[in-house]
Structure formats: C-alpha cells, structure tokens
C-alpha positions in Angstrom: 18.1 22.1 -17.1 16.6 19.0 -16.9 13.8 20.1 -14.5 12.7 23.0 -17.1 9.3 22.5 -18.5 9.1 21.0 -22.5 6.4 20.4 -24.7 7.0 16.8 -26.1 5.4 16.1 -29.7 4.8 12.2 -29.8 3.6 10.6 -32.9 2.9 6.8 -32.7 2.4 4.4 -35.4 0.4 0.6 -35.4 -2.7 -0.9 -34.1 -3.3 1.9 -31.4 -7.1 2.9 -32.4 -9.7 0.9 -31.5 -7.9 -0.9 -28.6 -8.0 2.0 -25.6 -4.8 3.8 -26.2 -6.1 7.4 -25.8 -7.1 6.6 -22.3 -4.2 4.5 -21.5 -2.2 8.0 -22.1 -4.7 9.9 -20.6 -4.5 7.9 -17.3 -0.7 7.4 -17.7 -0.7 11.3 -18.3 -2.4 11.8 -14.8 0.1 9.3 -13.3 2.8 11.6 -14.1 1.0 14.9 -13.5 1.5 16.0 -17.0 -0.6 18.3 -19.3 -1.2 18.6 -22.8 -3.8 16.2 -25.3 -4.1 13.3 -27.4 -6.0 12.4 -30.6 -6.1 10.3 -32.9 -4.9 10.8 -36.4 -5.0 9.2 -40.2 -1.6 7.7 -39.4 -2.3 6.3 -35.7 -2.1 8.6 -32.4 -0.6 11.8 -31.6 0.2 12.9 -28.4 1.3 16.3 -27.2 2.5 16.7 -23.6 4.2 18.8 -20.9 6.3 18.5 -18.3 10.2 18.5 -17.1 12.4 16.3 -19.7 12.9 13.8 -17.1 9.2 13.1 -16.9 8.8 13.3 -20.0 11.6 10.8 -20.5 10.0 8.4 -18.0 6.8 8.8 -19.6 7.5 8.1 -23.0 9.2 4.9 -21.9 5.8 3.9 -19.7 4.0 4.0 -23.2 6.0 1.6 -25.0 6.2 -0.9 -21.6 2.7 -0.6 -20.9 0.7 -0.1 -23.6 -2.7 -1.9 -24.0 -2.5 -5.6 -24.7 -4.3 -5.4 -27.9 -1.8 -2.3 -29.1 0.7 -3.0 -31.3 3.3 0.0 -31.7 5.2 -0.6 -35.0 7.4 2.8 -34.6 7.3 6.1 -32.3 9.1 9.4 -32.8 8.9 12.7 -30.2 10.9 15.5 -30.2 11.1 18.4 -27.4 10.0 22.3 -28.2 8.8 25.3 -26.1 5.8 24.6 -23.8 2.3 25.9 -25.0 1.0 26.1 -21.7 -1.7 23.5 -21.4 -3.7 23.5 -18.1 -5.1 20.1 -17.8 -4.7 16.8 -19.9 -7.5 16.0 -22.3 -8.4 14.1 -25.0 -9.5 15.9 -27.8 -11.7 15.4 -31.9 -9.6 12.9 -34.0 -7.7 14.6 -36.8 -8.9 12.8 -40.5 -6.6 14.7 -42.3 -3.5 13.2 -44.4 -2.5 10.0 -45.7 -4.6 7.4 -44.0 -1.8 4.8 -42.9 -3.6 3.8 -39.1 -3.7 0.6 -38.7 -7.3 -1.2 -38.5 -7.6 -3.6 -36.1 -9.4 -7.1 -36.5 -12.4 -8.0 -34.8 -11.4 -9.1 -31.3 -13.0 -11.6 -29.5 -15.3 -10.9 -26.2 -13.2 -10.3 -23.1 -13.8 -11.7 -20.1 -15.1 -8.7 -18.4 -18.0 -8.6 -20.8 -18.6 -12.3 -20.5 -19.0 -11.6 -16.7 -21.5 -9.1 -17.5 -23.8 -11.0 -20.2 -24.3 -13.4 -17.6 -24.8 -11.3 -14.4 -28.7 -10.7 -13.8 -28.0 -7.7 -12.2 -26.0 -5.7 -15.1 -27.7 -3.8 -17.7 -26.4 -5.8 -20.1 -27.5 -9.1 -18.6 -27.9 -11.2 -22.3 -27.3 -8.6 -24.3 -25.8 -9.8 -27.4 -24.0 -6.8 -28.5 -21.8 -6.2 -25.5 -18.5 -5.0 -26.1 -15.6 -2.7 -25.1 -12.3 -1.2 -25.7 -10.9 -4.3 -24.9 -12.8 -6.8 -27.7 -15.7 -6.8 -30.0 -16.2 -5.5 -33.6 -13.3 -3.5 -35.7 -12.7 -4.5 -39.5 -16.0 -5.2 -40.2 -18.1 -1.9 -39.2 -15.2 0.7 -39.8 -16.1 2.9 -43.3 -13.2 5.0 -43.0 -10.4 6.6 -41.1 -9.7 7.5 -38.1 -11.7 4.7 -36.3 -14.2 7.0 -34.6 -17.9 6.2 -34.4 -19.3 8.4 -37.1 -17.3 6.3 -39.4 -18.1 3.0 -38.6 -21.8 1.1 -39.1 -22.8 2.0 -35.5 -23.2 6.0 -36.4 -27.1 5.2 -36.7 -27.3 4.1 -33.4 -27.2 7.2 -30.7 -26.3 6.5 -27.2 -28.6 6.6 -24.2 -27.3 8.4 -21.4 -25.7 5.9 -19.4 -23.8 4.5 -22.8 -22.8 8.2 -23.6 -21.3 8.7 -19.8 -19.3 5.6 -20.0 -18.4 6.6 -23.6 -16.8 10.0 -21.8 -15.4 8.9 -19.0 -11.6 8.3 -19.3 -11.6 6.2 -16.4 -13.9 3.6 -17.9 -13.0 0.5 -20.1 -15.7 1.5 -22.6 -14.5 5.5 -23.2 -14.5 6.1 -26.5 -15.5 1.8 -27.6 -16.5 2.9 -31.0 -19.4 0.2 -31.0 -20.5 0.9 -27.2 -23.9 0.0 -26.8 -26.7 -1.4 -24.7 -30.3 -2.8 -25.1 -31.9 0.8 -24.8 -30.0 2.2 -27.5 -27.9 -0.6 -29.2 -28.7 -3.3 -31.9 -31.6 -5.8 -31.8 -32.0 -9.4 -32.9 -34.8 -10.6 -35.2 -36.0 -14.0 -36.0 -37.4 -14.4 -39.0 -38.9 -17.6 -40.7 -38.0 -19.6 -43.6 -40.1 -17.4 -46.0 -38.5 -14.1 -44.7 -41.2 -12.7 -42.3 -40.6 -11.5 -39.1 -41.5 -13.5 -36.0 -39.5 -12.7 -32.8 -37.7 -9.7 -31.9 -34.7 -9.0 -29.0 -33.7 -11.9 -26.6 -37.3 -13.7 -27.8 -35.5 -14.0 -31.1 -32.7 -15.7 -29.3 -34.5 -18.1 -27.8 -36.5 -19.0 -30.7 -33.2 -19.9 -33.0 -32.1 -22.0 -30.1 -35.5 -24.0 -30.1 -35.4 -24.1 -33.7 -31.7 -25.5 -33.4 -32.8 -28.0 -30.9 -35.7 -29.1 -32.8 -32.9 -29.8 -36.2 -33.3 -26.8 -37.6 -31.0 -25.1 -39.8 -30.7 -21.4 -38.6 -28.5 -18.7 -40.5 -27.2 -16.5 -37.6 -25.7 -13.6 -38.2 -22.6 -12.8 -36.6 -19.6 -10.3 -36.9 -18.5 -10.7 -40.5 -21.5 -12.5 -42.1 -23.7 -15.8 -41.7 -23.6 -18.9 -40.4 -25.3 -21.7 -40.8 -26.0 -23.2 -37.2 -27.3 -27.3 -36.9 -27.1 -29.6 -34.1 -23.7 -31.4 -34.8 -25.1 -34.3 -33.0 -27.8 -34.9 -35.4 -27.0 -36.8 -38.2 -30.2 -36.2 -40.5 -29.8 -32.2 -39.9 -25.9 -32.2 -40.9 -27.1 -34.7 -43.8 -29.9 -32.0 -44.7 -27.3 -29.6 -44.7 -25.3 -31.1 -46.8 -27.7 -32.0 -49.6 -28.9 -28.1 -49.6 -25.6 -26.4 -49.6 -24.1 -29.1 -52.3 -21.0 -29.9 -49.9 -20.9 -33.6 -49.8 -17.8 -34.6 -48.1 -16.1 -31.3 -47.2 -16.0 -30.9 -43.4 -18.1 -28.4 -41.2 -16.6 -25.8 -38.5 -17.5 -26.5 -35.0 -18.6 -24.1 -32.5 -18.6 -25.5 -28.9 -19.8 -23.7 -26.0 -16.6 -24.1 -23.7 -12.7 -25.7 -24.0 -13.9 -28.4 -21.5 -16.4 -29.7 -23.8 -13.5 -29.2 -26.5 -11.4 -31.6 -24.5 -14.2 -34.4 -24.3 -13.9 -34.8 -27.9 -10.2 -33.6 -29.0 -7.1 -34.1 -27.6 -5.9 -30.7 -27.4 -2.0 -29.5 -27.0 -0.9 -26.1 -24.6 -0.4 -24.1 -27.9 -3.7 -25.3 -29.7 -5.7 -24.3 -26.5 -4.2 -20.9 -26.5 -5.2 -20.2 -29.7 -8.8 -21.2 -28.9 -9.0 -19.3 -26.1 -7.1 -16.2 -28.0 -8.7 -12.8 -29.0 -8.0 -14.3 -32.4 -10.2 -16.6 -31.7 -10.1 -18.6 -35.0 -10.5 -22.5 -36.1 -8.2 -24.6 -34.9 -8.0 -28.3 -36.2 -7.8 -30.8 -33.7 -7.2 -34.3 -33.7 -10.4 -36.3 -32.6 -10.2 -38.3 -29.5 -11.1 -42.1 -30.4 -12.5 -45.0 -28.1 -13.9 -44.4 -24.5 -12.6 -41.2 -23.7 -14.2 -39.4 -26.4 -17.6 -37.7 -26.4 -18.5 -39.4 -29.5 -22.5 -38.6 -29.4 -22.1 -34.9 -29.5 -20.7 -35.0 -33.1 -22.2 -37.0 -35.9 -19.3 -38.7 -38.3 -21.4 -36.8 -41.4 -19.6 -34.1 -39.6 -16.1 -34.4 -41.2 -16.6 -37.9 -43.1 -12.8 -40.1 -43.3 -11.2 -37.3 -41.3 -9.9 -37.8 -37.8 -8.6 -33.8 -37.3 -12.3 -31.2 -36.6 -12.4 -27.4 -37.3 -13.1 -26.3 -33.7 -13.6 -22.7 -32.5 -14.9 -21.2 -29.4 -17.8 -18.4 -29.0 -16.3 -15.3 -30.0 -19.4 -12.9 -29.7 -22.1 -12.2 -27.1 -24.8 -13.5 -29.2 -22.4 -17.2 -29.9 -21.6 -17.0 -26.0 -25.7 -16.4 -25.0 -26.8 -19.3 -27.6 -24.4 -21.8 -26.8 -24.7 -21.3 -22.7 -28.2 -22.3 -23.8 -27.6 -25.1 -26.0 -25.2 -26.8 -24.2 -23.5 -28.9 -27.3 -21.5 -28.2 -30.1 -22.9 -26.8 -33.5 -21.9 -27.0 -36.8 -21.1 -23.0 -38.0 -20.5 -23.5 -41.4 -20.5 -20.5 -43.9 -24.1 -19.2 -45.4 -23.3 -19.3 -49.1 -23.3 -22.0 -51.7 -20.0 -24.0 -52.8 -17.7 -21.3 -54.6 -20.3 -18.6 -53.7 -19.2 -15.8 -51.4 -20.5 -15.4 -47.7 -23.9 -14.1 -47.2 -23.4 -10.7 -44.8 -26.3 -8.3 -45.8 -30.0 -9.1 -44.1 -32.1 -9.0 -47.7 -29.3 -10.5 -49.9 -29.2 -13.5 -47.2 -32.9 -13.8 -47.2 -32.6 -14.7 -50.6 -29.2 -16.7 -51.2 -30.1 -18.7 -48.9 -33.8 -19.5 -49.7 -34.4 -23.0 -49.6 -31.4 -23.7 -47.6 -31.8 -22.1 -44.1 -35.2 -23.1 -42.3 -35.3 -19.9 -40.5 -33.1 -16.7 -39.8 -31.5 -14.8 -36.6 -30.6 -11.6 -37.9 -29.5 -8.2 -36.3 -29.7 -4.6 -37.7 -26.2 -3.3 -37.0 -24.7 -3.6 -40.8 -21.6 -5.4 -41.9 -19.4 -3.1 -43.3 -17.5 -5.9 -45.0 -17.5 -9.9 -45.1 -14.7 -11.9 -43.3 -14.7 -15.1 -42.8 -13.5 -17.5 -39.7 -9.8 -17.9 -40.0 -8.3 -21.2 -39.9 -5.0 -22.5 -38.4 -3.0 -25.9 -37.4 -0.5 -26.0 -35.1 3.1 -26.9 -36.5 6.3 -27.9 -34.4 4.2 -25.6 -31.7 3.5 -22.7 -33.5 0.5 -21.0 -35.6 0.2 -22.0 -39.6 -2.7 -19.9 -40.6 -4.5 -21.7 -43.6 -7.1 -19.2 -43.9 -6.2 -15.6 -43.2 -9.5 -13.4 -42.0 -11.1 -12.7 -38.9 -8.4 -11.7 -35.9 -5.8 -11.5 -38.6 -7.1 -9.4 -41.4 -6.2 -6.5 -42.1 -3.1 -6.0 -39.7 -0.2 -5.7 -42.3 3.1 -7.5 -43.1 6.1 -5.2 -41.6 8.8 -5.4 -44.0 12.7 -4.0 -44.3 12.5 -2.6 -47.3 10.3 0.7 -48.7 7.9 -0.1 -50.8 6.3 2.0 -53.6 2.4 2.4 -53.4 1.4 -1.1 -55.1 -1.4 -3.4 -55.3 -1.1 -7.2 -56.0 -4.2 -9.0 -57.0 -3.1 -12.9 -56.0 -4.4 -15.6 -57.8 -7.4 -17.6 -58.9 -7.7 -20.0 -55.8 -8.3 -18.8 -51.6 -8.1 -15.7 -53.2 -6.5 -12.2 -51.5 -5.4 -8.9 -52.3 -2.6 -6.6 -50.9 -1.6 -2.9 -50.9 2.2 -1.8 -50.2 2.9 1.7 -48.6 6.2 2.3 -47.2 7.3 -0.8 -45.1 4.1 -2.3 -44.7 1.9 -4.8 -47.2 -1.7 -4.5 -45.8 -3.4 -8.3 -46.6 -7.0 -8.3 -47.4 -9.2 -11.1 -45.9 -9.7 -14.2 -47.5 -11.9 -13.6 -50.5 -12.0 -17.2 -52.3 -11.7 -18.7 -55.4 -12.7 -16.7 -58.1 -15.3 -19.1 -60.0 -18.4 -17.1 -60.3 -20.0 -14.1 -60.8 -20.8 -13.1 -57.5 -16.8 -14.4 -56.3 -15.3 -11.8 -58.8 -18.1 -9.1 -57.5 -16.6 -9.6 -54.0 -13.1 -9.9 -55.1 -13.5 -6.0 -57.1 -15.3 -4.8 -54.0 -12.5 -5.9 -51.7 -10.0 -4.2 -53.7 -11.8 -0.9 -54.1 -12.6 -0.9 -50.5 -9.0 -1.8 -49.4 -7.8 1.4 -51.7 -10.2 3.5 -50.3 -10.0 3.1 -47.2 -6.2 3.6 -46.7 -6.5 6.1 -49.8 -3.6 4.5 -51.2 -3.0 5.5 -55.2 -1.1 2.3 -56.5 1.8 3.0 -58.6 2.5 -0.4 -59.8 0.0 -3.3 -60.2 1.2 -7.1 -59.7 -0.3 -10.4 -61.1 -0.6 -13.8 -61.8 1.5 -14.8 -65.0 -1.6 -16.9 -65.5 -3.2 -15.5 -68.5 -6.2 -16.7 -67.9 -6.9 -16.0 -63.8 -9.6 -13.5 -63.8 -7.5 -11.7 -61.2 -5.0 -11.3 -63.8 -7.5 -10.0 -66.8 -8.9 -7.9 -64.3 -6.0 -5.8 -63.1 -5.0 -5.8 -66.9 -8.3 -4.3 -67.9 -8.5 -1.6 -64.7 -4.4 -0.4 -65.0 -2.2 -0.1 -67.0 1.0 -1.3 -66.7 0.7 -4.6 -64.8 3.6 -6.8 -64.1 3.1 -10.6 -64.1 5.1 -12.7 -61.6 5.6 -16.4 -61.8 3.3 -18.2 -59.4 6.1 -20.3 -57.2 8.3 -17.3 -57.0 5.6 -15.7 -55.2 4.8 -18.4 -53.2 8.5 -18.3 -52.1 9.1 -14.8 -51.4 6.0 -14.2 -49.4 7.6 -17.0 -47.2 10.6 -15.1 -47.0 8.9 -11.4 -46.5 7.0 -13.0 -43.7 10.0 -14.1 -42.0 12.1 -12.0 -42.5 14.7 -13.7 -44.7 16.9 -12.5 -47.3 18.3 -14.5 -50.2 20.3 -16.4 -51.3 17.5 -19.0 -50.6 16.8 -22.5 -51.7 13.1 -22.4 -52.5 10.6 -25.4 -52.0 7.5 -24.6 -53.8 5.0 -27.6 -54.1 1.9 -27.3 -54.9 -1.2 -28.0 -57.3 -1.1 -26.1 -60.3 0.7 -22.8 -61.2 1.2 -21.6 -64.9 5.3 -22.0 -66.1 7.1 -19.3 -68.2 7.4 -22.5 -70.7 3.4 -23.5 -70.8 3.4 -26.1 -68.8 2.0 -26.7 -65.3 4.3 -26.2 -62.7 4.1 -27.4 -59.1 6.9 -29.6 -57.9 9.7 -26.9 -58.1 13.2 -26.2 -56.6 14.1 -22.3 -57.1 17.2 -20.9 -56.2 16.5 -17.0 -54.8 19.2 -14.7 -55.2 19.3 -10.7 -54.8 18.8 -10.6 -58.7 15.5 -12.8 -58.6 14.9 -16.6 -59.5 16.4 -19.5 -61.4 14.5 -23.0 -61.9 17.1 -25.4 -60.8 15.2 -28.5 -60.5 11.9 -29.9 -60.1 9.5 -33.3 -60.3 9.8 -35.6 -63.0 7.0 -34.3 -65.5 4.0 -36.4 -66.4 0.6 -35.9 -68.7 -2.6 -34.8 -66.9 -5.2 -36.1 -69.2 -8.0 -33.5 -69.1 -6.2 -30.7 -67.8 -8.3 -29.3 -65.0 -10.6 -32.3 -64.5 -7.4 -34.1 -62.9 -7.6 -31.3 -59.9 -11.1 -33.4 -59.3 -10.2 -36.9 -60.5 -7.1 -37.9 -58.9 -7.1 -40.9 -61.2 -6.2 -39.0 -64.2 -3.1 -38.1 -62.6 -2.6 -41.6 -61.7 -2.7 -42.1 -65.5 -0.4 -39.8 -66.2 1.9 -41.5 -64.1 1.5 -44.6 -64.9 1.9 -43.7 -68.5 5.1 -42.0 -67.8 6.0 -45.6 -66.7 4.7 -47.9 -68.8 3.6 -45.6 -72.2 0.8 -47.3 -74.0 1.3 -50.6 -72.0 -0.2 -48.6 -69.3 -3.9 -49.2 -70.5 -2.6 -53.2 -69.9 -2.0 -52.8 -65.9 -4.4 -53.6 -63.3 -4.3 -50.8 -61.5 -5.3 -48.5 -64.8 -7.8 -51.1 -65.7 -9.4 -50.7 -61.9 -9.2 -46.6 -62.3 -11.6 -46.6 -65.6 -14.5 -48.6 -67.5 -13.1 -50.0 -70.4 -14.8 -47.6 -72.8 -13.3 -44.2 -70.9 -9.9 -46.2 -70.4 -9.1 -45.7 -74.3 -10.6 -42.6 -74.6 -8.1 -41.6 -71.4 -5.3 -43.6 -73.4 -5.9 -41.7 -76.6 -5.7 -38.7 -74.8 -2.4 -39.2 -73.5 -0.9 -40.7 -76.3 -2.0 -37.9 -78.9 -1.6 -35.4 -76.3 -4.9 -33.8 -76.7 -6.1 -31.6 -73.7 -2.9 -33.7 -71.5 -0.5 -31.0 -70.3 2.5 -31.1 -69.0 3.0 -31.0 -65.1 5.5 -31.6 -62.3 3.0 -30.9 -59.4 3.7 -32.6 -56.2 0.4 -32.2 -55.3 -1.1 -34.1 -58.5 1.8 -36.4 -57.6 0.1 -37.0 -54.3 -3.6 -37.4 -56.2 -2.3 -39.9 -58.3 -0.2 -41.7 -55.7 -4.0 -41.9 -53.5 -5.8 -43.4 -56.5 -3.1 -46.0 -57.2 -3.4 -47.4 -53.3 -7.1 -47.1 -53.8 -7.6 -44.7 -51.5 -9.4 -41.9 -53.0 -10.3 -41.6 -56.7 -12.1 -38.8 -57.0 -11.8 -35.5 -55.5 -15.4 -34.3 -53.4 -13.2 -31.4 -52.2 -10.0 -29.9 -52.8 -7.1 -31.6 -51.9 -9.2 -34.3 -50.6 -7.1 -37.3 -52.2 -3.8 -35.8 -50.6 -5.6 -35.3 -47.0 -6.7 -38.9 -46.7 -2.9 -40.0 -47.0 -1.8 -37.8 -44.6 -4.5 -39.1 -42.3 -3.4 -42.9 -43.1 -0.1 -41.6 -42.7 -0.2 -40.2 -39.6 -1.8 -43.7 -38.0 1.1 -46.0 -39.4 3.5 -47.2 -36.8 5.8 -48.5 -39.5 9.7 -46.7 -39.5 10.8 -43.8 -41.6 11.9 -45.7 -44.5 11.5 -44.1 -47.9 10.8 -45.5 -51.4 13.8 -45.4 -53.9 14.1 -42.3 -56.5 16.7 -40.7 -58.5 18.3 -37.1 -59.1 20.3 -36.4 -62.2 23.6 -36.5 -62.0 23.6 -33.4 -64.5 20.2 -31.4 -63.0 17.9 -31.6 -60.6 15.0 -33.6 -61.8 13.9 -36.1 -59.4 12.8 -39.2 -60.7 10.0 -40.6 -58.7 9.2 -44.0 -61.5 10.8 -46.2 -58.9 8.9 -44.7 -56.0 5.7 -45.5 -58.0 6.6 -49.1 -58.8 7.4 -50.1 -55.3 4.6 -48.2 -54.4 2.3 -50.5 -56.7 4.1 -53.6 -55.0 3.6 -52.7 -51.7 -0.6 -51.8 -52.5 -0.9 -55.4 -52.7 0.8 -56.9 -49.6 1.0 -54.2 -47.4 -1.7 -51.9 -45.6 -2.4 -48.6 -46.6 -1.1 -46.8 -43.7 2.4 -47.9 -44.5 2.1 -47.5 -47.8 1.2 -43.2 -47.2 3.7 -43.2 -44.5 6.6 -44.4 -46.2 5.5 -42.0 -49.3 5.2 -39.0 -47.4 9.0 -40.2 -45.8 10.3 -40.2 -49.8 9.0 -36.7 -50.2 10.7 -35.4 -47.6 13.9 -37.1 -48.3 13.8 -36.1 -51.8 13.7 -32.1 -50.1 16.9 -32.7 -47.8 18.9 -34.9 -51.0 18.4 -31.5 -53.6 19.0 -29.1 -50.7 22.7 -31.3 -50.2 22.9 -30.9 -53.9 22.7 -27.3 -53.7 24.1 -26.4 -50.6 22.1 -23.5 -49.7 21.5 -23.0 -46.0 18.1 -21.4 -46.0 15.6 -23.9 -47.3 12.4 -21.9 -47.7 9.1 -23.8 -47.9 5.6 -22.4 -49.3 2.7 -23.8 -52.0 -0.1 -25.7 -51.0 1.3 -29.0 -50.4 2.9 -27.5 -46.9 -0.6 -27.5 -45.2 0.2 -31.0 -44.8 1.7 -31.5 -40.9 3.1 -34.8 -41.3 5.0 -33.4 -44.5 6.1 -30.1 -43.0 7.3 -31.6 -39.5 9.3 -34.1 -40.8 10.7 -32.3 -43.4 11.9 -29.6 -41.1 13.4 -32.3 -38.6 15.4 -33.9 -41.6 16.6 -30.3 -42.9 17.7 -29.2 -39.5 19.3 -32.8 -38.7 21.3 -32.4 -41.9 22.2 -29.3 -40.8 20.0 -26.6 -42.8 17.8 -23.5 -42.1 14.3 -24.7 -42.6 11.9 -21.4 -42.9 8.0 -22.1 -43.4 5.1 -19.9 -43.1 3.2 -18.9 -39.6 0.8 -16.2 -40.0 0.7 -15.8 -44.0 -1.2 -19.0 -45.5 1.4 -21.3 -47.5 -1.6 -21.6 -50.0 -2.4 -19.2 -52.7 -4.1 -17.2 -50.0 -0.3 -15.9 -49.3 1.0 -15.4 -53.0 -0.2 -11.5 -53.1 2.2 -11.0 -50.4 5.1 -12.4 -52.5 3.9 -10.7 -55.8 4.1 -7.3 -54.2 7.7 -8.2 -53.2 8.9 -9.2 -56.3 10.4 -6.0 -57.5 13.1 -6.0 -54.4 14.5 -9.2 -55.7 13.5 -8.7 -59.5 11.9 -11.4 -61.7 9.0 -10.1 -62.7 7.4 -9.6 -66.1 
C-alpha cells in the first residue's frame, strides 16, 4: 500500500521567498525522483509532489532538515490525494491571489561567494557593485508587492541580458530566481555628482571618484541599500569636525564602517558573540569597546568620532559597493545617516541632492530605486546574547511569533524611536525604525511606513492601538484616521513587549524604567513596578516622585532634574546648597526656584531616566545633554572602569507601599562627590539601582521579573541586575531582538487585548 503513488499537497509558511527555496525544492525533488511543481504564493510556498507515500514522507522531512540557511519555516501542512500524473518536476509561475501573509525577508549582507566573484579579475562581475544571488542582496528595500518576484520589485525596469537570464532560469544555479540578479551589462550603474548636482562620472569611474574625494577629506553622500550614508575619513579630524558642524550634531557618536574584521580588532576588543554578529548576514552596527594603549590603532579613528565615549558603533561592509570602496580605501570611514538631526534618512536621488545641499561635498548614487528607507540596525551584546537597540536593516520586517491568535490590528507606537506594527493571526510584523516624530518630514515618513505596511500585507486593521499620551503625534494621527482607537499605558506596553518577545505568560513583576511616559494620573511615569496578571496590570510601586522644572527642557538639561531632586530633599533651602548654585547662574537659579515652589511648568515625575540625569548633573559629569541619554551614558562609562567593590548607597522602601525613597542615596552621593572620584560614585549608584530592583522583587515575591524601558539599554545596569536577581532565585527576563527603548512599545500595544488594561 505504501508504494502506491500519491500526490502530496504541501503549503509552507514563513520566510521562504527570496532565499532560494524553490530551487532547493527542485533539487530535492530530483534527488528523490519525484514529479510535480513548486510555486511562490502570497502566503509562502506551495508544493505539489507525486511519489510513493514512503518517499514523500522522507522528502517532507528533508525539507525541514535541509532548508536554505536564511529560510524560516513557521508552519508546514500537507495532505495526500490522488495523483495528477505529473511527468517531471518544474518551477511554475507564482500565484498572487489570496491574503498576503508571506514573510518578506530583510536585506541580506553580501555572501562570500559573491565577494569572491567581485574581486576575481576573470569573473564577468569583477568589481560590479550590485552583485547578488539567492543567498544575499536587497529584499525589503526593493519589494513593492507580494509575492516576491522581479516584476513586483524596483528591479523590474532592468531587463536581464542573455547571460543573466540563463542563470535566472537554471534551477541548479545559485542565481535561479534571484530577483535582483544583474551584471555590468544589464543592471544598475553608479553615478558621481558634484556638490551642485552635476553628473561627473559613471560606473566604476564614479566609484573611484568617490574614493578619491574621501581621501581628500571631503564629505561624500553614498547611496546604499536603504538610504544614503555620509562618508568621511574616520582619521581626519578636520573632516569629522566639518561633518559635525554641517549636520548640527555636536557630540553624538558617529557609526563607523571598517574594511574587515582584522582592522576592527586593531581598534576594539571583540568577544566571540560580537564577532559573529559583525560578520552575520544581518550585519548590524555593533557597539564595541575601544582599545586603549599600545595595542590600539588610534591613528585610524580620531577622538571627534565619539567624544567622551569608550564605545564605538562598528559595522563591516554589507554590500558589494561597500566592499569595493573599503578595499580601495583600506581604512575605516564614518558612515552616518544622510540627514539633519531629527529628520529621516535620505533615500531618493533628487530629494537627496536638495536635502544634503551644503552638507555633502559630492554624491555617489545609483539608478536602482529604493522602495522604502531602512536604517542600519544597532545592537550590543549583554550576557553573551544580542540586545537590539535599533531594529531595521537585517531584522525588519520579520515578525514576532506569538502563542495567541490576534485579530487584524495596527499599533502606532510612541513619539521617540517610533516603529509601527501590524498583527495577523499569530504574527506581529514590526516596521523598520522610523525615528523621533519631531518634524513634518518625520511625520510624513511615519504615515508612509504605516500605509506601506498595510498595503504590502493587505491587512485591514480592525483595532488600532496608541500610547495614552494625548499629545503624541502618532496618537493624534491614529485618532484622526481611525475610529475607536484604544490607548495603552506606555510602561505597560514596555513590559508586554518584552513578555511577547520572550513568550512569557503572567504573572510577572514588570520593571519599566525609562525617561518619560504618560501616567493615567497625569504625572510623568518612568520608574515603575507593575504587577501583570491575566486581567491587565496594577501599578504596585515606583521611585519617589520629584518635580521637573521646565518639563520637557529637563530632557536636554539634566541640571533641571538635579534641581527637582534637591528641592525634594531640602525644599526652598535647596537654593542655598553649593550644588544648586553650581548648576545655575544666580538669575536663573531664582527662576528655577520659583518654578519649583509655585509648580509652574514643573510636572511630577517618577522617572528613573531623569534620576540618572540628576545624579550625573549633581556629580558634575554632565549638566547639559547634547544628545538623548548622554548624561546617563557617561555615568555608565565611568562606572564600567571603576575598580570599587559592589557596595550600594542607602535607600528605603515604604513599609505599606513600594515607593522607593532615594533621598538617603542622593545625600550620600553629595558627600562622596566631595571626597571620591566619579568612577566610584557612578559604580555605587548603578549598584544601588540594581539593588532596588532586587529588594522590590523580594517584597513582591513573583518569580518572573521582566525588565524593559530605555534605562535597560545600559549594559552595566542590566547585567548587574540580572546577576543579582538570579542569585536571589528569580527568573530575570529582558529583551533580545525587540528594542527595550520606545522602538519596541508598538509590540506591547498590540498585545494589550490579550491581557486587558486598554482604555
């Protein structure tokens, strides 16, 4: 009976388009001598295959075990029916009907086979900057609709030459149905423009002109996969300083693109996990600790790249263009997004010439359109695993799988580091990083990304979820565009995001620490202890509140947070303290005191982020932030290099509540600042913040402790807290592929109906 011929109908769902899945199935069918066909569908891949039931079962097992490396199979169902009499096995035209649920792959870094071809003088793709195959190249940034076939991508205008067509149609070739497949004869080409937008060179000469310009200290706008970078020689102080001035970016660190891993090792210390992420197909920016002393190659990276910062954001070439340019330069370059502060990245040729006027000295462009902007992803390694801080190229738009079925929904995220997401069935598709919604141009990008995600997957959201903050532009947009939107408290969304990513069910103790979040009581939350159960959340504790004179101004001026902390301890006498007088000129000091006394534009906050700022300012580390989180980051760096023991400052937790009184800690810090170095103060402060979490966990007694919010981007705080929680017998849970900052809250918003707690 088992030898009777049957037809197996197999449907596969997941990331199975753009990874060479159909040629893999073709070759596997040949190996098992099976007949039938395979095609892409809007949902994934469909296979019809005939043979004996025994052979078919072996084939189905082999599909799972031997699938292409970049493929992700979420589910595979099959059933047997009467055979149809197939004579051979073939790959047929894709189906485009039905609900669009196929997973779109992120852009994938150039594979080693393509790199070998690029640098082989005998190969027809020698030094061709758009070389790719089914294992690598653009995906998300070129796809316009599903299924993922060439007519549905921005490559549709490039007609393949006979040689490329042979590769594309040969199931045994690694470029079989590689949708961006091209060569110098038929594919995209480079163009080099001067500062006023005049075309000067094309093809390889354009690349050589750009390399020459970088060597001369010029700022070159280079078009990559998901947008433009601004390149300058990382060792040229004048060039980097000029870039800072033109971008209006005083001290925020620049990302770096290194030619190869050996060059990185000469500048930074690298763990095995960090190394694997640097060379991974995702190719993110990885935060690495800079070497110091004789073992470091200081001449290649000037201090202006990352002022007052021992960490460097490092990435390796991930496109053929990058590989060729960096091979010729043989030195690291600054590779920062082509934009002004608070504006989205440039990704269209003509628009870039206009927006980068006066910033870039020249432009290296190409004529392959980018369907959507995608920034570089950023991660750091914590406890030997990745912690994604910005989720974009290499990760987006792969979904997060949940263990519950969700109704078609849209969540629009927050105001800073915005992302949006769509839910369908058990999957949540999170957009690429959009950024801060501070300008009209950033809001335009937010709307485009939201509409694009809905159009791409053809999901009609039945429910819309927003932040509770009534003044967030994302919230106002959702309320204008959709009826019946639901608000989700900011910190509850943080915890649900971490729970969803880690597939953690309640009950949990949620530690939500960040800079700012709208509290239902009208105050600024940010140092929260939340009890999450099957029916929603309950705020069971928080850090001792204090006032923020100037409100939002305190985000950029940590000294204002310090003033609020001093006022909480000393009342009006705070103005007489040496610390207060050191923070503010005499005239401004009087204004600040009046604001505190009369509660003029001085909201109440429990924010852990603002407490970090206050301690940084009181310690004399950073009184003004030149970029978000700078004061807290500088404290982290100082603490990392401290050789002091793990003693903490004193604090108290209310007997009848879980309000953490930090006044004792601040008073001890003021004493220590006068007699100890800042490394010691910073280390003890971090130790205290970790100890607070453990003490609260012991009071609550819930095993699973979930940590989320921007404060947990701090590696020292997170690692120390994890260690202490594990030692105390708790199960710490933290982020991995979804950012702990506001880039992850859309996921938490969309999960809120599962547990309740929506408004």
